[in-house]
LOVO-843086 format. One record per atom (N, C-alpha, C, O): x, y, z; residue in three letters. Coordinates in steps of 0.001 Angstrom, whole numbers, plus 500000, padded with zeros to 6 digits. Example, Ala and Ser with C-alpha at 12.3 -4.5 7.8 and 13.67 -1.06 7.14 Angstrom:
BEGIN
513190494310507800ALA
512300495500507800ALA
513200496700507800ALA
514236496681508465ALA
512850497750507080SER
513670498940507140SER
512900500030507870SER
513409501138508039SER
This chain:
BEGIN
633451088961230301UNK
634066087826231322UNK
634071086369230670UNK
633218085718230067UNK
635329086144231030UNK
635828084946230441UNK
634889083836230353UNK
633998083844231202UNK
634897082796229432UNK
634033081636229404UNK
634668080843230299UNK
635619081259230961UNK
634111079414230410UNK
634321078305231036UNK
635592077830230726UNK
635958078062229574UNK
636235077326231332UNK
637424076486230948UNK
637231074929230639UNK
638118074131230336UNK
635805074677230793UNK
635412073595230129UNK
636276072037230701UNK
636858071146230082UNK
636055072228231875UNK
637332071028232767UNK
636364069701232359UNK
635240069841231878UNK
636910068556232598UNK
636319067414232554UNK
635419067146230926UNK
634394066491230735UNK
636281067944229908UNK
635376068020228692UNK
635041066906228005UNK
633924066841227491UNK
635813066020227907UNK
635711064980226577UNK
634477064072227079UNK
633607063876226230UNK
634292063503228332UNK
632981062713228735UNK
631772063285228491UNK
630814062586228161UNK
631676064683228633UNK
630422065430228730UNK
630080065636227233UNK
628970065464226728UNK
631459066119226468UNK
631055066080225049UNK
630392065142224411UNK
629392065282223707UNK
631150063880224750UNK
630744062656224296UNK
629256062328224142UNK
628667061899223150UNK
628766062644225415UNK
627442062169225733UNK
626480063359225198UNK
625399063026224712UNK
626796064624225259UNK
625906065425224603UNK
625811064962223042UNK
624752064625222513UNK
626995064992222424UNK
627063064502221126UNK
625989063225220993UNK
625201063192220049UNK
626014062403221793UNK
625398060971221419UNK
623495061826221621UNK
622577061515220862UNK
623381062563222443UNK
621877063111222599UNK
621596064037221443UNK
620414064192221137UNK
622603064725220705UNK
622342065465219506UNK
621879064904218398UNK
620967065338217695UNK
622862063388218149UNK
622405062474217287UNK
620976062181217069UNK
620413061960215997UNK
620448062216218332UNK
618847061648218498UNK
617664062723217804UNK
616639062471217171UNK
618254063957218199UNK
617508065076217732UNK
617491065326216139UNK
616507065734215522UNK
618796065000215553UNK
618845064962214310UNK
618082064230213360UNK
617576064584212295UNK
618107062701214197UNK
617214061497213390UNK
615756061795213774UNK
614955061072213182UNK
615201062720214655UNK
613927063052215172UNK
613457063984213898UNK
612371063951213320UNK
614618064840213624UNK
614153065783212575UNK
613764065161211167UNK
612798065563210519UNK
614666064073210730UNK
614549063419209497UNK
613004062786209378UNK
612185062860208462UNK
612947062131210688UNK
611558061652210884UNK
610389062490210487UNK
609369061991210012UNK
610550063788210691UNK
609369064569210994UNK
609211065498209464UNK
608175065869208913UNK
610396065662209117UNK
610534066844208283UNK
610760066531206672UNK
611573065653206385UNK
610197067092205823UNK
610450066830204250UNK
611938067116204235UNK
612628067431205204UNK
612284066970203096UNK
613800067123202715UNK
613914068687202312UNK
613007069251201700UNK
614990069274202671UNK
615290070469202540UNK
616569070820201600UNK
617275069863201280UNK
616896072004201171UNK
618071072180200571UNK
619357072043201828UNK
619219072188203043UNK
620564071727201082UNK
621644071548202112UNK
621579070757203142UNK
622249070989204147UNK
620701069625203039UNK
620136068731204135UNK
619942069412205342UNK
620448069065206409UNK
619173070434205171UNK
618859071299206611UNK
617744070674207377UNK
617316071144208431UNK
617214069411206705UNK
616335068945207635UNK
616956068235208794UNK
616355067943209828UNK
618184067988208539UNK
618799067209209692UNK
619412068135210965UNK
619666067738212103UNK
619567069484210417UNK
620142070480211240UNK
619745070862212422UNK
618529071052212449UNK
620325071065213489UNK
619570071482214771UNK
619847073050214735UNK
620586073716214010UNK
618819073472215983UNK
618815074950216243UNK
619780075268217537UNK
620016074426218403UNK
620280076544217540UNK
621208076640218828UNK
620221077545219949UNK
619461078403219499UNK
620286077328221159UNK
619479077870221923UNK
620267078346223168UNK
621415077923223305UNK
619744079194224086UNK
620789079610225098UNK
620764078357226270UNK
621304078461227371UNK
620178077410225893UNK
620395076235226806UNK
621067075029226020UNK
621453074043226649UNK
621166075088225036UNK
621784073853224390UNK
621455073958222814UNK
621915074830222077UNK
620468072786222369UNK
620361072579221006UNK
618807072058220843UNK
618222071457221745UNK
618318072320219778UNK
616662071929219820UNK
616349071732218373UNK
616878072378217468UNK
615295070632218187UNK
614629070278216900UNK
614199071474216196UNK
613964071498214988UNK
614087072626217112UNK
613149073596216466UNK
611588073077216402UNK
611251072021216937UNK
610732073872215739UNK
609436073602215947UNK
609003072499214563UNK
609046072701213350UNK
608627071413215279UNK
608302070450214175UNK
607113070510213442UNK
606324071289213975UNK
606625069922212295UNK
605602069965211523UNK
604167070081212679UNK
603323070975212745UNK
604293068889213456UNK
603309068864214358UNK
602995069784215521UNK
602127069652216384UNK
603904070760215353UNK
603889071702216538UNK
604554071449217852UNK
604427072151218855UNK
605156070548217756UNK
606307069881219248UNK
607771070220218743UNK
608215070261217595UNK
608451070476220116UNK
609946070501219582UNK
610520069796221073UNK
609952069708222161UNK
611949069320220614UNK
612362068562221777UNK
613911069403221833UNK
614730069426220914UNK
614033070011223058UNK
615332070430223593UNK
616326069412224052UNK
615865068367224511UNK
617568069557223999UNK
618568068913224689UNK
619197070087225474UNK
620028070852224984UNK
618735070157226708UNK
619200071081227761UNK
620750070564228379UNK
620942069633229160UNK
621717071431227801UNK
623101071025228362UNK
623164071685229844UNK
623993071122230559UNK
622680072427230271UNK
622864073086231671UNK
622291071780232690UNK
622693071717233851UNK
621480070926232229UNK
620906069951233286UNK
620981068805233155UNK
620768067968234032UNK
621410068538231625UNK
621390067150231196UNK
620003066598231281UNK
619562065811232119UNK
619307067228230118UNK
618082066540230344UNK
617631066921228675UNK
618163067746227933UNK
616435065985228388UNK
615721066226227180UNK
614257066716227791UNK
613638066222228734UNK
613844068031226813UNK
612695068667227250UNK
611845068499225946UNK
612244068953224873UNK
610362067663226109UNK
609770067732225018UNK
608525068317225099UNK
607684067788225825UNK
608214069484224377UNK
607207070254224614UNK
605989069994223336UNK
606121070644222300UNK
605128069278223438UNK
604299069030222385UNK
603430070349222008UNK
603484071389222664UNK
602673070171220928UNK
602056071518220510UNK
600638071585221562UNK
599994072633221599UNK
600299070615222242UNK
599171070681223153UNK
599389069540224070UNK
599900068448223820UNK
598821070077225377UNK
598988069006226473UNK
600433069158227469UNK
601037070230227502UNK
600798068197228101UNK
601698068412229156UNK
603265067865228589UNK
603437066730228145UNK
604107068669228676UNK
605404068436228186UNK
605947067599229271UNK
605457067560230400UNK
607206066785228799UNK
608145065807229564UNK
609513066358229623UNK
609993066976228673UNK
610143066145230717UNK
611229066115230867UNK
612252064737231189UNK
612010063959232112UNK
613015064643230585UNK
613527063274230342UNK
615333063403230815UNK
616277063631230059UNK
615355063194232129UNK
617125063239232407UNK
618045062217231664UNK
617723061050231439UNK
619118062745231344UNK
620089061662230482UNK
620682060870231329UNK
620977059714231026UNK
620971061487232701UNK
621892060504233557UNK
621420059128233815UNK
620233058897234043UNK
622367058171233781UNK
622186056992233962UNK
621475055972232920UNK
621423054743232975UNK
620910056920231890UNK
620119056190230664UNK
620756055980229694UNK
621692056773229588UNK
620681055195228841UNK
621593054544227431UNK
621019055451226452UNK
619877055792226763UNK
621400055888225499UNK
621271056390224170UNK
620143055511223498UNK
619234056098222912UNK
620155054456223542UNK
618926053651223064UNK
617812053754223680UNK
616778053750223013UNK
617748053900225454UNK
616503054027226122UNK
615952055467225817UNK
614763055755225688UNK
617024056321225725UNK
616335057603225443UNK
615566057929224040UNK
614549058622224005UNK
616125057392222981UNK
615398057242221855UNK
614198056587221816UNK
613285057028221118UNK
614038055307222659UNK
612901054924222702UNK
611836055786223352UNK
610664055932223006UNK
612436056278224281UNK
611187057192225095UNK
611079058288224165UNK
609918058470223798UNK
611797058953223747UNK
611498059832222691UNK
610364059451221369UNK
609403060116220983UNK
610758058451220987UNK
609907057901219694UNK
608588057834220240UNK
607565058234219684UNK
608690057244221486UNK
607228056919221894UNK
606331057969222170UNK
605112057797222126UNK
606971059279222514UNK
606345060472222957UNK
605970061197221376UNK
604972061819221011UNK
606817060940220885UNK
606778061972219381UNK
605738060872218551UNK
604964061458217794UNK
605626059680218569UNK
604647059142217872UNK
603364059577218359UNK
602477059930217581UNK
603240059568219463UNK
601672060028219796UNK
601379061349219357UNK
600224061769219292UNK
602434062055219036UNK
601990063713218837UNK
602582064365217429UNK
601899065061216678UNK
603991064011217200UNK
604216064783215930UNK
604312063959215152UNK
604218064485214043UNK
604461062854215070UNK
604523061741213902UNK
603401061060213721UNK
603372060086212969UNK
602422061456214338UNK
600992061087213742UNK
600941059557213675UNK
600282059224212689UNK
601386058535214348UNK
601081057175214385UNK
601940056574213370UNK
601693055400213093UNK
602880057139212775UNK
603788056600211736UNK
604526055468212077UNK
604948054711211202UNK
604747055255213420UNK
605705054102213903UNK
604816053280214580UNK
605161052801215661UNK
603770053055214130UNK
602871052044214795UNK
603164050752214915UNK
603935050274214083UNK
602604049875216003UNK
603507048891216603UNK
603192047594215672UNK
602234047335214943UNK
604048047083215899UNK
604340045734214944UNK
605053044791215696UNK
606255044903215936UNK
604152043610216179UNK
604651042422216881UNK
606010042244216507UNK
606322042110215324UNK
606888042232217486UNK
608422041682217834UNK
609362042747217049UNK
610575042622216884UNK
608614043737216636UNK
609643044891216123UNK
609738046145216892UNK
608840046929217200UNK
611134046183217168UNK
611488047420218367UNK
611045048815217716UNK
611016048915216489UNK
610693049908218557UNK
610317051070217815UNK
611219051948217152UNK
610924052894216422UNK
612647051431217564UNK
613917052014216854UNK
613933051318215407UNK
614153052050214442UNK
613784050389215266UNK
613808049680213918UNK
612609050131213166UNK
612766050265211952UNK
611359050408213700UNK
610456050795212953UNK
610607052327212392UNK
610142052805211357UNK
611483053003213503UNK
611834054232212849UNK
612539054503211933UNK
612338055436211156UNK
613849053400211881UNK
614991053208210899UNK
613833052913209478UNK
613674053685208532UNK
613325051942209632UNK
612462051586208464UNK
611642052710207838UNK
611606052905206623UNK
611029053393208685UNK
610251054573208227UNK
610996055628207599UNK
610534056221206624UNK
612217055927208136UNK
613091056909207575UNK
613532056429206047UNK
613661057278205164UNK
613761054975205779UNK
614056054567204484UNK
613214054646203835UNK
613337055004202664UNK
611920054297204453UNK
610680054621203392UNK
610338055919202736UNK
609654055939201713UNK
610845057115203359UNK
610963058639203176UNK
611950059008202340UNK
612001060201202038UNK
612876058144201822UNK
614059058114201023UNK
615289058792201851UNK
616129059453201239UNK
615373058599203338UNK
616356058930203870UNK
617334057475204131UNK
617030056283204109UNK
618600058174204377UNK
619612057000204762UNK
620165057367206225UNK
621183058021206452UNK
619360056858207095UNK
619552056872208530UNK
620996056448208989UNK
621639055530208480UNK
621395057217209983UNK
622613056780210810UNK
622630055273211179UNK
621610054603211346UNK
623744054871211274UNK
624121053355211755UNK
623160053068213047UNK
623015054040213788UNK
622616052096213344UNK
621742052019214658UNK
622650052108215779UNK
622222052538216851UNK
624047051694215634UNK
625044051660216744UNK
625082053120217086UNK
625335053353218268UNK
624891054119216324UNK
625219055760216286UNK
623891056479217104UNK
623847057647217491UNK
622926055538217237UNK
621595056069217621UNK
621033055267218863UNK
620106055690219554UNK
621724053996219090UNK
621118053201220207UNK
622036052782221090UNK
621834051706221651UNK
623290053584221407UNK
624173052931222329UNK
623734052272223717UNK
622646052640224159UNK
624300051547224284UNK
623605050788225466UNK
624395051323226781UNK
624043051021227921UNK
625521052167226479UNK
626195052913227725UNK
625313054026228394UNK
624723054923227791UNK
625327053822229654UNK
624913054876230471UNK
625408056199230297UNK
626572056399230644UNK
624688057222229785UNK
625344058686229839UNK
625450059209231087UNK
624821058785232057UNK
626367060287231105UNK
626692060769232274UNK
627256062336232169UNK
628472062527232145UNK
626392063355232113UNK
626656064840231766UNK
626970065461233174UNK
626249065356234167UNK
628198066143233091UNK
628711067094233859UNK
627967068516234019UNK
628270069463233293UNK
627186068587234805UNK
626266069869234429UNK
626802071138234570UNK
626297072174234137UNK
628186070995235395UNK
628677072366235570UNK
629479072483234049UNK
629559073640233635UNK
630089071412233161UNK
630566071440232221UNK
629640071796230881UNK
629899072531229928UNK
628330070903231209UNK
627260071507230342UNK
626977072907230363UNK
626912073480229275UNK
626758073700231647UNK
626521074903231446UNK
627655075643230679UNK
627539076432229741UNK
628601075271231204UNK
629726076104230458UNK
629669075992228956UNK
629729077018228279UNK
629561074855228419UNK
629594074920226905UNK
628117075085226406UNK
627903074997225197UNK
627027075333227333UNK
625913075910226674UNK
625962077731226398UNK
625296078390225599UNK
627007078191227384UNK
627358079506227321UNK
628375079714226303UNK
628301080777225685UNK
629365078857225991UNK
630336079169225046UNK
629662079013223729UNK
629826079935222930UNK
629089078219223448UNK
627991077854222018UNK
627181078955221664UNK
627105079345220499UNK
626629079428222511UNK
625541080586222435UNK
626406081887222370UNK
625828082806221790UNK
627672082178222837UNK
628545083124222640UNK
628811083146221162UNK
628472084050220398UNK
629513081948220820UNK
629954082012219707UNK
629129082117218319UNK
629514082765217346UNK
627717081239218404UNK
626510081528217654UNK
626310082912217493UNK
626186083384216363UNK
626259083715218652UNK
625780085311218421UNK
626868085758217596UNK
626590086275216514UNK
628285085612218014UNK
629271086307217237UNK
629157086001215921UNK
629126086856215036UNK
629079084575215701UNK
629080084128213845UNK
627649085173213205UNK
627787085943212255UNK
626310084975213972UNK
625705085496213624UNK
625547086921213285UNK
624950087303212279UNK
626099087695214154UNK
626013089327214106UNK
627198089439212804UNK
626969090318211974UNK
628477088560212599UNK
629167088890211364UNK
628376088664210288UNK
628375089469209356UNK
627618087569210275UNK
626988087191209149UNK
625935087891208532UNK
625567087775207363UNK
625481088625209401UNK
624256089809209258UNK
624861090830208429UNK
624116091375207615UNK
625865091130208474UNK
626643092173207423UNK
627219091518205864UNK
627890092232205119UNK
626930090362205567UNK
627378089808204205UNK
626282089982203315UNK
625091089946203623UNK
626700090145202352UNK
625687089983201281UNK
625894088874200574UNK
626915088226200806UNK
624898088400199496UNK
625012086988198843UNK
624163086094199681UNK
623516086511200642UNK
624184084768199262UNK
623415083589199676UNK
624394082851200519UNK
625586082635200300UNK
623567082469201640UNK
624113081678202880UNK
623259080610203353UNK
622079080650203005UNK
623645079688204068UNK
622924078833204912UNK
622871079185206158UNK
623808079791206677UNK
621524078785206969UNK
621659079252208456UNK
622675078694209213UNK
623404077764208869UNK
622694079356210354UNK
623874078984211305UNK
623227077841212132UNK
622383078030213008UNK
623606076907211840UNK
623107075469212573UNK
624159074665213329UNK
625331075032213244UNK
623821073543214101UNK
624355072593214579UNK
624129071223213576UNK
622993070813213335UNK
625229070635213080UNK
625167069416212210UNK
625389068448213603UNK
626322068599214392UNK
624149067265213735UNK
624374066331214681UNK
625611065246214475UNK
626209064664215380UNK
625808065141213250UNK
626694064091213049UNK
628118064369213502UNK
628789063477214021UNK
628574065571213316UNK
629991065977213863UNK
629664066884215089UNK
630531067004215954UNK
628408067563215227UNK
628020068158216772UNK
628783069420216418UNK
629162070021217423UNK
629084069939215364UNK
629512071472215046UNK
628666072374214619UNK
627594072000214143UNK
628918073444214688UNK
627988074516214418UNK
628637075227212973UNK
629836075476212840UNK
627707075465212045UNK
628317075814210655UNK
627615076595209789UNK
626414076339209870UNK
627890077511208929UNK
627325078155207938UNK
628467078393206883UNK
629679078497207072UNK
627633078457205550UNK
628060078471204464UNK
627885079679203648UNK
626714079897203340UNK
628923080678203138UNK
628638081753202363UNK
629138081279200926UNK
630226080721200782UNK
628194081562199789UNK
628341081367198581UNK
628797082491197785UNK
628252083591197870UNK
629914082224196905UNK
630239083402196352UNK
629468083736194956UNK
629710084788194364UNK
628534082794194462UNK
627816082792193412UNK
626216081936193605UNK
625144082318194076UNK
626673080594192984UNK
625476079671193206UNK
625625079277194489UNK
626768079113194916UNK
624319079022195461UNK
624182078379196676UNK
624319076708196412UNK
623422075895196631UNK
625866076362195809UNK
625978074848195876UNK
627136074602196552UNK
628129075328196498UNK
627029073518197241UNK
628163073298198172UNK
629526072674197248UNK
630691072654197643UNK
629046072212196002UNK
630251072138195072UNK
631126073264194189UNK
632128073093193495UNK
630399074423194466UNK
630802075739194223UNK
631565076514195008UNK
631528076275196215UNK
632351077514194560UNK
633232078218195668UNK
632298079058196649UNK
631388079842196378UNK
632919078559198127UNK
632255079006199123UNK
633138079314200358UNK
634349079095200322UNK
632506079839201483UNK
633281079859202636UNK
632588079479203801UNK
631560080033204189UNK
633238078383204449UNK
632601077905205628UNK
633108078257206821UNK
634331078173206932UNK
632422078665207831UNK
632737079248209105UNK
631786078248210268UNK
630596077944210179UNK
632796077874211372UNK
632113077023212056UNK
632827076855213426UNK
633909077394213654UNK
632212076131214266UNK
632750075883215611UNK
632451074195216095UNK
631379073665216387UNK
633660073685216054UNK
633341072167216542UNK
634058071923218133UNK
635067072371218676UNK
633162071140218478UNK
633479070687220047UNK
634758069745220014UNK
635373069610221072UNK
635156069154218996UNK
636049068295219005UNK
636377067749217312UNK
635714067959216296UNK
637262067222217439UNK
637708066328216058UNK
638998065520216260UNK
639740065553217242UNK
639128064752215087UNK
640408064052215059UNK
641620065127215412UNK
641578066260214934UNK
642476064791216096UNK
643746065772216555UNK
643161067111217164UNK
643991067980217429UNK
641992067343217387UNK
641611068534218330UNK
640531067948219473UNK
639309067895219335UNK
641326067515220662UNK
640545066998221680UNK
639444068264222402UNK
638475068012223118UNK
639850069450222039UNK
639032070610222655UNK
638376071327221608UNK
638685071138220431UNK
637515072114221945UNK
636539072650220987UNK
637480074125220055UNK
638433074717220562UNK
637052074358219023UNK
637781075438218131UNK
637024076071216897UNK
636451075369216064UNK
637055077128216854UNK
636417078110215725UNK
637549077365214139UNK
638761077163214055UNK
636712077212213405UNK
637301076994212120UNK
636658077659210797UNK
635504078082210736UNK
637453077676209915UNK
637105078469208696UNK
637749078031207498UNK
638963078021207701UNK
637413077596206118UNK
637895077295205190UNK
637433077781203680UNK
636229077916203460UNK
638124077967202941UNK
637431078479201604UNK
637797077178200555UNK
638879076606200420UNK
636507076922199867UNK
636763075974198912UNK
636214076615197343UNK
635164077253197266UNK
636876076406196437UNK
638212075398196202UNK
639260076641196325UNK
639094077759195837UNK
640481076149197158UNK
641929076728197117UNK
642428077049195714UNK
642328076214194814UNK
642936078186195531UNK
643571078002194196UNK
644844076993194449UNK
645106076490195542UNK
645576076794193250UNK
646582076075193029UNK
647918076733192509UNK
647836077246191393UNK
648937076785193044UNK
649320076848194455UNK
648695078229194807UNK
648393079087193977UNK
648519078338196366UNK
648569079476196899UNK
649214079664198095UNK
649317078697198850UNK
649782080997198486UNK
650346081593199603UNK
649332081928200781UNK
648583082902200716UNK
649359081037201886UNK
648416081310203058UNK
648245082741203509UNK
649179083135204208UNK
647394083514203307UNK
647322084966203881UNK
647577085010205201UNK
647404084037205936UNK
648060086284205643UNK
648136086517207078UNK
646688086626207785UNK
645692087171207311UNK
646805085997208994UNK
645347086106209605UNK
645273086808210941UNK
646370086716211492UNK
644496087398211588UNK
644339088007212745UNK
644551087204213943UNK
643736086333214247UNK
645647087449214683UNK
645610086626216072UNK
644370086544216972UNK
643581087473217144UNK
644292085403217494UNK
645359084042217625UNK
644741083106216489UNK
644842081914216782UNK
644163083341215337UNK
644075082434214413UNK
645163081931213558UNK
645976082744213118UNK
645268080682213274UNK
646327080190212720UNK
645657079119211430UNK
644519078658211343UNK
646694078969210625UNK
646328077990209772UNK
646843076600210068UNK
647870076305210679UNK
645778075656209423UNK
646038074167209773UNK
646076073535208595UNK
645158073674207787UNK
647215072708208333UNK
647493072103206970UNK
647325070539207009UNK
647228069928205945UNK
647287069830208307UNK
647462068509208322UNK
646068067712208038UNK
645217067844208917UNK
645786067032207096UNK
644443066447207083UNK
643628067215206271UNK
643105066676205296UNK
643410068518206538UNK
642636069479205725UNK
643113070887205902UNK
643723071125206945UNK
642943071785205105UNK
643480073175205085UNK
642492074215205215UNK
641669074608204388UNK
642787074717206776UNK
642028076050206888UNK
642232076679208094UNK
643278076579208735UNK
641244077344208438UNK
641904078374209529UNK
641264077813211123UNK
640138077329211237UNK
642047077960212057UNK
641723077636213469UNK
642016078324214458UNK
643148078794214574UNK
641118078508215308UNK
641301079436216503UNK
640716078490217808UNK
639569078095218018UNK
641830078312218511UNK
641500077576219627UNK
640464077907220712UNK
640478079039221195UNK
639683077117221074UNK
638607077725222157UNK
639149078268223297UNK
638503079158223851UNK
640309077884223810UNK
640922078303225037UNK
641465079707225122UNK
641655080358226149UNK
641744080164223537UNK
642181081281223454UNK
641204082373223246UNK
641473083572223313UNK
639917081798222958UNK
638623082696222999UNK
638188082721224293UNK
637738083807224658UNK
638196081835225087UNK
637561081838226244UNK
638406082566227113UNK
637707082849228085UNK
639740083092227296UNK
640739083469228199UNK
640341085257228004UNK
640585086108228860UNK
639658085522226609UNK
639505087045226574UNK
638501087481227649UNK
637502086881228045UNK
639049088780228065UNK
638378089660229084UNK
637216090340228474UNK
636242090756229103UNK
637416090426227069UNK
636173091164226268UNK
635037090130226287UNK
635173088966226665UNK
633785090743225789UNK
632610090172225415UNK
633278088926224577UNK
634176089214223785UNK
632867087515224722UNK
633421086630223819UNK
632621086734222576UNK
633312086538221576UNK
631412086976222344UNK
630643087149221066UNK
631254088098220532UNK
631691087781219426UNK
631535089389220910UNK
632083090395220262UNK
633513089982219723UNK
633791090263218557UNK
634388089354220488UNK
635683088855219837UNK
635495087701218720UNK
636143087739217674UNK
634668086785218973UNK
634441085922217585UNK
633813086843216617UNK
634206086756215454UNK
632939087677216892UNK
632564088429215599UNK
633655089148214848UNK
633613089234213621UNK
634684089694215603UNK
635816090519215154UNK
636652089508214441UNK
637046089887213338UNK
637014088320214809UNK
637781087106214124UNK
637209086827212885UNK
637844086823211830UNK
635656086522213031UNK
635133086160211597UNK
635402087149210529UNK
635716086842209379UNK
635246088485211027UNK
635441089592209992UNK
636792089439209502UNK
636885089517208277UNK
637946089224210192UNK
639435089335210079UNK
639472088063208982UNK
639873088293207841UNK
639028086671209379UNK
639302085649208719UNK
638766085586207461UNK
639417085193206494UNK
637356086031207389UNK
636666086009206265UNK
637222087024205225UNK
636984086809204036UNK
637800087896205518UNK
638673089311204486UNK
639764088632204290UNK
640455089052203361UNK
640308087358205078UNK
641769086915204480UNK
641169085857203495UNK
641918085498202586UNK
639960085328203554UNK
639626084151202856UNK
639319084373201469UNK
639845083820200503UNK
638304085345201474UNK
637622085494200237UNK
638220085999198897UNK
637801085779197760UNK
639243086690199271UNK
640279086842198006UNK
640751085704197304UNK
641142085779196139UNK
640731084524198043UNK
641410083264197360UNK
640059082724196835UNK
640062081496196739UNK
639129083209196541UNK
637967082634195770UNK
637823083377194363UNK
637236082829193430UNK
638383084645194255UNK
638187085385193332UNK
639089085392192101UNK
638859086165191171UNK
C-alpha cells in the first residue's frame, strides 16, 4: 500500500525536528559518552522516535501520530505532554523538571535565579559535552503538529527503518546501529570496510526528512572516500547521483511512497542495489 504523500510537510517537519532535538539533549544529560557519539542518537519506533531506556529506567517518546511527548518513568505515573501551542523552551522546561525528579537524580538542583535550562546546559558542559546552542533547544514560538502528516511520517520512517535494518542484517563487518540523529533529524547507519572509524573507508545509508536543496524527504547513501577520479557506477532505478555540494546517491521519498509494493521491501531492495554499486569504490 502506498505511503502518505505528506501534505503540509515543512511546518510539521520543522516542529517534529524541534522536539527531536530535545530528546537528543536529554540523552547527553543521562548517558555516558559512547563510540560514534551514540549517546546523542535516538531510537526509531512505530510511533516516532524515543530516547530509549535511560540509565534511571525511564524513557521519553516523541509520538508523531498525535503530537505529544510521552514520559514513562521506571516507577510511578507517566506523563503525556502535548506539543501543540507550547514553545520548544516550555516543553524542554517541563521535560527537565520531570526527568530531574526521576532519571537525572537531582543533578539539576535548583539555584536561585538560574533557569533549569541553563542549569542543564551547565551540567552538560561539566560532563565534557558541548551542548547545542540554547536557541536550538529553547525556541519561543508555539509548535503546531499536523497529526495526519505526523502519522504519515511515522509510518514512512518505520517502513524505511525496517527496510534498512533488513538489508543491514545480511551484511558482514562492523556497523553502527540504525538511529536518528537529532541535529539533522536523519536516520543513518555506517558500514565500515575495515576499522570502525568514521575517518576510514565506509558507506553511509540514511533517510533525511529535508536538507538544503531538498524540501522533501529522501533516501541517501555515499561512500567515503571516493577514488579520484571515479566514474559514477550505474544505480538501480529510481536512485540517482547527486553532485551539488556533496556527492552521493539519492532516492526521492515520493518515488518510494508511490510504490504499490510493500515500501520496506522496496527500500531493502534499493539498499542492496545501491550498496552493491558503492562498495567496489572502496576497494
